[in-house]
C-alpha positions as CSV (number, residue, x, y, z in Angstrom):
1,A,117.7,94.5,115.8
2,R,119.4,96.3,118.9
3,P,121.0,99.6,118.9
4,G,124.1,100.1,117.1
5,D,123.4,97.4,114.5
6,E,123.6,98.2,110.5
7,V,120.7,98.5,108.5
8,W,121.1,97.0,105.1
9,V,118.6,96.1,102.5
10,S,118.8,93.6,99.1
11,G,118.4,94.4,95.5
12,W,116.9,97.5,94.0
13,I,114.0,99.4,96.0
14,G,111.5,101.2,94.4
15,S,111.7,99.5,90.8
16,A,108.3,97.8,91.0
17,A,106.4,100.7,92.3
18,A,108.1,102.8,88.9
19,G,106.8,99.4,86.9
20,L,103.4,98.8,87.8
21,G,103.1,103.2,87.9
22,A,104.6,103.1,84.3
23,L,102.5,100.1,83.1
24,A,99.1,101.9,84.3
25,H,100.2,105.3,82.6
26,G,101.4,103.5,79.4
27,D,105.0,104.9,79.4
28,A,106.8,101.8,80.2
29,A,109.0,102.3,76.8
30,G,111.7,104.9,77.8
31,I,112.6,103.8,80.9
32,G,115.7,101.6,79.7
33,P,116.3,98.1,79.8
34,G,118.3,95.2,81.9
35,P,117.5,93.1,84.8
36,E,116.5,96.1,87.0
37,H,114.0,97.4,84.4
38,P,111.1,98.3,86.6
39,V,108.0,96.8,84.5
40,A,110.3,93.8,84.8
41,A,111.1,94.3,88.5
42,Y,107.2,94.3,89.2
43,L,105.9,91.6,86.4
44,T,109.0,89.1,87.0
45,P,110.1,89.7,90.8
46,E,113.2,87.8,92.3
47,P,112.3,86.8,95.6
48,R,115.8,86.8,97.6
49,V,115.0,82.8,99.0
50,R,118.5,81.9,99.2
51,L,120.0,85.3,100.9
52,G,117.1,85.0,103.2
53,Q,117.9,81.2,104.3
54,L,121.9,81.7,104.4
55,L,120.9,84.8,106.8
56,G,119.3,82.5,109.0
57,R,121.5,79.3,108.8
58,N,124.8,81.9,109.3
59,R,123.1,83.7,112.1
60,A,124.5,86.7,110.6
61,A,120.9,88.8,110.4
62,T,119.5,90.0,114.3
63,A,116.2,90.7,112.5
64,C,114.9,90.2,108.7
65,I,111.7,90.7,107.2
66,D,110.6,90.9,103.3
67,L,109.8,94.1,101.4
68,S,106.7,92.7,99.6
69,D,105.1,95.7,101.1
70,G,108.1,98.2,100.6
71,L,110.5,99.7,102.5
72,A,108.8,102.1,105.0
73,D,106.5,99.4,105.8
74,G,109.2,97.1,106.2
75,L,111.2,99.8,108.6
76,R,108.2,100.5,110.7
77,Q,107.6,96.1,111.5
78,L,111.2,96.0,112.5
79,V,111.3,98.6,114.8
80,A,108.0,97.7,116.4
81,A,108.8,94.2,116.3
82,S,112.3,95.0,117.7
83,G,111.6,97.9,120.1
84,V,113.8,100.2,118.5
85,G,114.3,102.6,116.4
86,M,116.2,103.1,113.0
87,V,117.6,105.8,110.9
88,V,117.8,105.3,106.9
89,T,119.9,107.6,104.8
90,G,118.0,108.4,101.6
91,E,121.0,109.0,99.6
92,T,122.1,105.6,99.9
93,L,118.7,103.9,98.8
94,P,119.6,101.3,96.1
95,I,117.3,103.0,93.8
96,A,117.9,101.7,89.8
97,P,118.1,104.4,86.9
98,G,115.2,103.3,85.1
99,A,112.8,103.6,88.6
100,R,114.9,107.1,89.6
101,Q,114.6,108.4,86.0
102,W,110.5,107.4,85.7
103,F,109.5,109.0,89.5
104,T,111.7,112.4,88.3
105,A,109.2,112.4,85.1
106,Q,106.2,111.7,87.4
107,H,107.8,115.0,89.6
108,A,107.9,112.8,92.5
109,D,111.0,112.8,94.6
110,P,112.5,108.9,93.6
111,V,113.4,108.5,97.6
112,R,110.4,109.5,99.0
113,A,108.4,106.8,96.1
114,A,111.1,104.0,96.9
115,L,110.1,103.9,100.6
116,R,106.8,104.0,100.3
117,G,106.2,101.6,96.8
118,G,105.7,97.9,96.8
119,D,106.2,94.7,95.4
120,D,109.9,94.8,95.6
121,Y,110.2,91.3,97.5
122,E,113.9,92.6,98.5
123,L,115.1,91.6,102.2
124,L,115.6,94.2,104.9
125,F,117.8,92.5,107.6
126,T,120.0,94.3,110.6
127,V,123.3,93.0,110.9
128,A,125.4,93.4,114.4
129,R,129.4,94.7,114.7
130,R,129.9,91.3,116.5
131,R,128.2,89.2,113.2
132,Q,130.1,90.9,110.5
133,S,132.3,88.2,109.5
134,R,129.4,85.8,109.3
135,F,128.1,88.1,106.8
136,V,131.0,88.6,104.7
137,S,130.5,85.2,104.7
138,V,127.3,85.4,103.2
139,R,128.1,88.0,100.8
140,R,130.6,85.5,99.3
141,L,127.5,82.9,98.8
142,I,125.0,85.1,97.5
143,G,127.4,85.7,94.3
144,D,125.6,88.9,92.3
145,V,122.7,89.7,94.6
146,P,123.8,93.3,95.6
147,V,123.1,94.3,99.2
148,T,123.1,98.1,100.3
149,R,123.8,99.6,104.1
150,I,121.3,102.1,104.3
151,G,121.2,102.8,107.9
152,R,121.6,102.1,111.4
153,V,119.2,101.1,114.9
154,T,118.9,103.6,117.1
155,D,117.5,103.3,120.6
156,D,114.4,106.3,120.5
157,G,111.6,104.1,118.7
158,E,111.6,106.3,115.7
159,V,111.8,105.5,111.9
160,R,113.8,108.6,110.3
161,L,115.0,109.6,106.9
162,E,118.2,111.7,107.0
163,Y,117.6,112.9,103.1
164,A,119.0,116.2,101.7
165,G,120.8,117.6,104.9
166,G,117.6,117.3,107.0
167,V,116.1,114.7,109.3
168,E,112.4,113.3,108.9
169,P,110.0,110.6,110.0
170,V,109.8,108.1,107.0
171,C,106.5,108.5,105.0
172,D,103.7,106.0,105.1
173,G,104.3,102.9,103.4
174,Y,102.1,100.7,100.6
175,E,98.8,99.8,101.9
176,H,96.3,97.4,100.1
177,F,92.7,98.4,100.1
178,R,93.5,101.8,100.3
């Protein structure tokens, strides 16, 4: 990733974490149907293999990582590997309505909870301005897989969240064995 690149994510963020939480609390019934349903997202994830292959083959992405350990972890890993910084806009994160509803019912901020959660198996990737036409081609080929621009790459080495009128460091991500 390089300063000036756009930061993108596939699918829905935080759904699997909400699904796991709902199952653990025994309250999964009331969080809505659909393919982005949190319990379905947790139990039957859809890894974005084809999207990753297309991003690579078409050289559309400057950097890419899967989000098995969550968005916050993925952001930190891309920043560390590339020697850059990133700013993510909280209001643009694609959080499924069922996940947002569950986090809110648990008195958790949906944006911060979605950043922290794991098991999404989505892709976080960056796209340079000069590669936009390649990315447009990839988007045509992936069909109904949603992709959302969530931020930009900076040159300061920080991982920040612009959210609710302020800027703050991105929270810690999912950690195994904690």
